[in-house]
N, C-alpha and C positions, 0 to 999 in steps of 0.2 A: 974709377971705372964708370962708364956711362950706364944709365939705368937700363937701356936696352941690351947692353953687353952683359949686365948682371942677370937679367931675366933669361938670357939665352943659356946661362949655365945652370938654371934651376931644373932639376930632373922632372921630366914630364910623367905624371901619374896616369896610367891607363886603367880604367875600370874594367872589370870582367864583363864580357859580353852579356847583355841582357839586364844589367843593373841600371836603375833609374831612381826616381823618387816614388816612394810608396804612395799610391793614390788615396789611401785612407788616412794614415798618420803623418804623411809627408817626410818620413825618415829618408835619409840619403847617406850613402848609396844603399839601394835596396832593389828587390824585384818590384814589378809593377804593383803587386800587393805583397807586403813583407810577411815573413813567417809568423812573427808575433801577432800581427793583425789577424791572420788566418786562424791561429790558435785561439785568439780571443773571441772572434766573431763567428767562427764556423764550427762551434762545438756540436757534436752529434746530439740529436734529440730522439726520444722515444716517439715513434710515429706509427700510424695505421699502416700496415704492410700493403694495403690495397690502394688507398688514395693519398698516403703520406701526410695526412692531417696529424698535427702533433697531439700527444697526450694519450695515445692508444697503443698498448703493447700488442694487441690483437686487432682484427678487423673491427672498425668502428660500427656503431649501430646502423648508420645509413648504408655502408657497404654490405653489411649482412643482409639488410632488407632488400636492397636493389643494387647488386654489384655492377661496376662499370664494364666497359667492353675490353679493357686491358686486364691483365692478371696481377700485376704488381706495379707499385709506383715507388720511386726512390728520389730523394732530393738532397741537396747539399746544405742549404741554409734556409732560414726563415726570411721571408721578404720583409725588409725593413732596413734601418740603418745598420751598416753603411752600404749594404748590397744593393739597395734600390738605386742609389746614385751610380754604382758601377754598371748596373744593367742599363740605366738611362744613357750612360756614355757609349756603351756598346751599340744600342739600338738607334739613338737619336743624334749622336754627335759624330757618327762615322768612324768610331774607334774600333774597327774590326780586329785590330791587333790584340785588344784586351780579351778576346775570346779565348786565347791560349791560356791566360791566367785563370779565367773563370772555369775553363775545362779542367785545369789542374785541380782546382778546389772540388769540382764535381767528381773527378776520378778517384779522389781519396775519401769520398763520403762512404759510409757503411753500405756494403752490398753492391756498389757500382762496378768495381773491377770484376767480380765474379759474374755479374750480369753481362758485361761486355764480352768476357771470355766465352761464356756459354752461348752467346747470340750468334746466329748465322749472318745477320745483317743489321746494320744500324741505319735508321731512317729519320731524317730531320723533318720537323714540321714545315710545311710549305708556306710561302708567301704568295699573294696575288701579284700579277705583273705590275699593277699600279704601285703596290707597296714596295716591290723590289726596285722599281725605278726611283722611288723616293729615297730609299736607304742606300741603294747601291750594292747591297749584299743581303743574304739571308742569315740572320744571327744564329739560328738553329743549325744551319749547315756548317757554319764556322765552328761551332761547338763540337758538332759530330766529327768533323775532320780532325780536330785535335784529340778527341777521345778515342777514335778508332778509324784512322784513315783507310786501312785496308778493307774494312767492312762497310764503309759508308756508301749507301745507294742514294745519290743526291736527288734523282728525279723520280723516286718511287711514288711519291704523292704529289698531286697537282691541286693547286687552288684555282678552281675554274670560275669562281665568282668572287668579285671584289665585295667586301663587306665593311661596314663601319668597324673601327677598332673595338675590341671587346671591352677595353677599359672604359669606353664612353657609354656603355649600356648598363642598365640595371641588371642585377643577377638573374632575374626570371626571364629576361629577353635574350640572354647570351646564346642559348642553344638554338632558338629559332633563327637568330642572326646567321648561324652557320649551316643551317639545313641545306643540303645539296651543294655545299661549297667545296668539298674535297672529294677527289676520286683517286684511285690508283692509276698510274700511267699504264695504258694497255700493254706496252712493250715490256713492262716489269712484272706483270701479273704472274707469269709462270715462275719467275725467279723467287717470288714471295710465297708461293704455295707450300704449305706444310713446314714453313720455316719458323725459327725463333727470332723475334725482332726486338731490338731496343729502339724505342721511339723517343726522340730528343726534342726538348723545347727549353726555352729560357725560364719561363715562369708558369706555374699553375695557380690559377685563382679558383674558379668554380670547377675547372676541368672540362669545360664545354668544348674547347678546341681539341684537346686530347681525345675526348670522347668521339668527336666527329671523325678524327683521323683513324682512331682504333677501329671504328665500325667499317670504314672503307677498307682497312687492311683485312678485317675478318671476312669481308665479302669475297675476297680472292683466296681465302683459305689459309691465312696466316695462323700458325698453331699456337703460338705463345707470344704475348706482348708485355714487355716491361717498359713502363714510362719512366724516363729519367729526366729530371728538370734541375736547373740550377737552384731556383728558389720556389718556395711554396708559401702562399699567403695563409694566414690563420683565419678560421671562422669564428667571429666573436661569440656566436651562440649556435649550438648544434641544430637547434630548431630552425635556424635561418637557412640551412643547407637544403636546397631542393633535391628531390630524388634524382638519382643518376639516370633513370630510364623512365619511359612513359609513352613514347611514340614510336611504333614500329618494332620489328624484331631484329635481334642480332644473330645473323646466321652462324657466327662462330661459336657462340655459347647460347644454347637454346633457353637457358634460364635468364638471360640478360634482356633488358628492355631499354630502349634508347631514352635518354633524358639528359638533364644537366647535372654535371658532377659538382 
């Protein structure tokens, strides 16, 4: 029998839809990130319920002294190996399809599903037009669509001023970089008033971006804000964390003052 005749009689194996090589351990066949890797690298951690900083079962000292403009923060993983590479592929390699996998990890993090169920609306962090042209998509919007497609309000927040990337700036300069950069879309202000909102982003570092967005939402009367992020960076020393507030007033919570998270 000729080789090609023999090959023609080999049964063709069809992998279940969605299976590929795990992007972390390279296991095959697997989901984009396999279950063993999720179990290994996405273990829940005790976190401050307000800013999601690890190591605090209750509100951390900074949040007690100067709470942010949001009410609660939840995150799925610590920013670091292997998740930093996964986020980089999503944001900088045009791999928007990986948002579904990261959203799956987010959805199964403690507290996220109840927050989504109780929310009236899910709002993604906005990108400037310049950044949107560079990437071709908004990673926060892609995550929000997979987390709660029926509640996602894609244009609720607008980034009206292009700013340098937050990662390129020292911690103390991040909030000033975003001052006046985000507003609520005028057509969506009424839909947001008195609502419970889940605010979605990929990474929280100092919280300056989330703070700016949350303040814009408070200005139109949003009643409750839960910030949900895929990854949260750790603060090496608590004394390095700037106060959440310090410039201007938060109309949603009279006790809040604007500042860097």
